[in-house]
Backbone bond lengths (Angstrom), bond angles and torsions (degrees), N, CA, C in turn:
res aa  C-N    CA-C-N  psi(-1)  N-CA   C-N-CA  omega(-1)  CA-C   N-CA-C  phi
1 X - - - 1.443 - - 1.524 108.50 -
2 X 1.294 115.92 139.11 1.454 121.56 179.79 1.523 108.57 -119.03
3 X 1.312 116.92 138.65 1.459 122.54 179.19 1.525 109.23 -110.58
4 X 1.308 116.33 139.94 1.459 122.55 177.38 1.518 108.72 -123.66
5 X 1.326 115.86 137.02 1.458 119.48 172.31 1.518 106.67 -90.39
6 X 1.318 117.14 119.15 1.455 121.62 -175.43 1.520 113.06 -105.09
7 X 1.298 116.78 -3.17 1.460 120.13 -177.08 1.521 109.95 119.54
8 X 1.320 115.59 -174.63 1.458 120.81 -179.13 1.533 110.25 -61.77
9 X 1.320 116.65 139.75 1.461 122.71 -177.32 1.526 111.73 -53.05
10 X 1.335 115.04 130.33 1.458 123.92 177.60 1.534 114.03 64.47
11 X 1.323 117.95 13.49 1.464 119.70 177.39 1.529 109.39 -79.33
12 X 1.323 115.60 161.76 1.471 120.44 177.09 1.530 109.69 -60.30
13 X 1.329 117.02 -38.34 1.463 121.64 179.62 1.533 110.72 -62.42
14 X 1.324 117.43 -45.20 1.464 120.39 -178.13 1.530 111.26 -65.22
15 X 1.301 116.61 -38.07 1.466 120.04 178.75 1.520 111.25 -67.90
16 X 1.315 116.93 -37.75 1.459 121.99 177.86 1.537 110.45 -66.81
17 X 1.328 117.02 -43.97 1.466 121.10 178.78 1.536 110.77 -64.81
18 X 1.310 116.95 -39.20 1.460 121.09 178.07 1.531 110.70 -61.95
19 X 1.320 116.37 -46.63 1.464 120.74 179.35 1.530 110.49 -61.31
20 X 1.329 117.28 -39.23 1.467 121.76 178.94 1.529 110.65 -63.85
21 X 1.333 117.45 -45.70 1.468 120.82 -179.62 1.527 112.02 -64.51
22 X 1.318 117.12 -41.47 1.465 120.61 179.47 1.524 110.20 -64.89
23 X 1.323 117.49 -44.06 1.462 120.98 178.58 1.527 110.43 -62.39
24 X 1.311 116.97 -42.27 1.464 121.75 179.09 1.526 110.68 -63.83
25 X 1.309 116.41 -40.41 1.467 121.32 179.12 1.530 110.83 -58.51
26 X 1.318 117.61 -48.00 1.453 121.12 -178.44 1.527 112.11 -73.76
27 X 1.318 117.39 -32.52 1.460 121.64 178.82 1.530 110.62 -65.56
28 X 1.328 117.60 -33.54 1.461 122.52 -176.49 1.523 112.81 -102.94
29 X 1.316 118.97 17.93 1.476 123.05 -178.87 1.521 112.42 53.70
30 X 1.311 117.47 36.98 1.452 121.95 176.36 1.515 115.08 85.43
31 X 1.344 117.82 -0.36 1.465 121.03 178.84 1.516 108.41 -90.44
32 X 1.336 118.55 123.67 1.455 119.44 -178.45 1.523 111.54 -65.29
33 X 1.309 116.09 141.47 1.457 119.73 177.37 1.518 109.59 -90.70
34 X 1.316 115.88 171.89 1.464 120.87 178.99 1.517 110.12 -61.14
35 X 1.328 117.49 -35.70 1.465 120.82 -178.97 1.518 112.10 -65.47
36 X 1.322 117.34 -21.75 1.460 120.52 -179.55 1.519 112.51 -80.94
37 X 1.314 116.84 -13.25 1.457 121.27 -177.18 1.515 109.56 -88.53
38 X 1.331 117.82 121.20 1.461 120.11 -179.73 1.516 112.40 -68.22
39 X 1.299 115.76 161.62 1.456 122.00 175.56 1.515 108.49 -123.68
40 X 1.312 116.53 172.99 1.452 120.72 175.96 1.510 112.82 91.84
41 X 1.320 116.75 -160.99 1.457 121.15 -173.02 1.526 114.27 -67.42
42 X 1.326 119.24 -16.60 1.458 121.54 -179.22 1.519 113.24 -92.72
43 X 1.324 117.33 6.60 1.457 122.38 -179.62 1.527 109.86 -68.84
44 X 1.338 117.18 127.28 1.467 120.69 178.24 1.528 109.32 -91.07
45 X 1.315 116.58 168.11 1.466 121.15 178.17 1.528 110.09 -61.00
46 X 1.319 117.36 -43.26 1.467 121.23 179.33 1.521 111.13 -60.37
47 X 1.318 116.67 -41.95 1.460 120.40 179.62 1.529 110.86 -68.34
48 X 1.323 117.15 -36.15 1.460 121.11 176.85 1.523 110.35 -64.40
49 X 1.332 117.87 -43.52 1.459 121.53 177.88 1.522 110.96 -62.30
50 X 1.334 117.06 -42.83 1.453 121.04 177.89 1.525 110.70 -60.64
51 X 1.308 117.35 -43.79 1.462 121.25 179.21 1.527 110.43 -63.65
52 X 1.331 117.29 -43.63 1.467 121.28 177.90 1.521 110.42 -60.64
53 X 1.330 117.24 -44.73 1.460 121.63 -178.34 1.528 111.15 -63.09
54 X 1.309 117.83 -46.73 1.464 120.29 -174.54 1.521 113.28 -79.45
55 X 1.325 118.16 -33.12 1.462 119.98 -176.56 1.522 113.54 -91.21
56 X 1.333 117.96 -24.66 1.457 119.11 -176.68 1.531 112.77 -117.16
57 X 1.306 117.23 -59.32 1.460 121.07 -171.81 1.527 111.93 -59.75
58 X 1.320 117.32 -50.11 1.461 119.83 -176.27 1.524 112.64 -69.49
59 X 1.316 118.11 -17.91 1.464 121.69 177.99 1.527 110.38 -93.95
60 X 1.311 117.91 -43.63 1.460 122.84 -172.53 1.529 113.23 -78.95
61 X 1.318 118.47 -43.19 1.459 122.09 -174.83 1.528 111.27 -90.60
62 X 1.318 115.15 74.23 1.463 122.58 -179.99 1.523 108.99 -124.18
63 X 1.329 116.10 141.24 1.454 122.26 173.98 1.522 106.49 -136.03
64 X 1.319 115.98 120.81 1.483 121.54 -177.57 1.521 111.89 55.89
65 X 1.329 116.58 36.17 1.452 121.13 177.82 1.520 114.90 81.44
66 X 1.333 117.94 -4.28 1.451 122.63 -179.60 1.525 110.76 -108.02
67 X 1.318 117.31 147.20 1.451 122.15 176.03 1.527 108.09 -63.99
68 X 1.342 116.62 125.92 1.463 120.22 -178.95 1.513 110.57 -107.79
69 X 1.321 117.53 172.19 1.464 121.27 179.36 1.511 111.96 -92.96
70 X 1.293 118.88 4.04 1.472 122.74 178.69 1.489 111.25 -128.74
């Protein structure tokens, strides 16, 4: 389970952030995007690994346009 801070309870900001996360969830077939991963002191190890995988591994380790194992 993942928790997101969306802002003050029932605020316009929290409702807007909630709508954004739900739309992103369905747009990506349930796979979290890089934008969904927090940064800063609250970053967990799992979130750091996800960021590394999406920002580095999937971009850097390509052969003929396909993700490679090296």
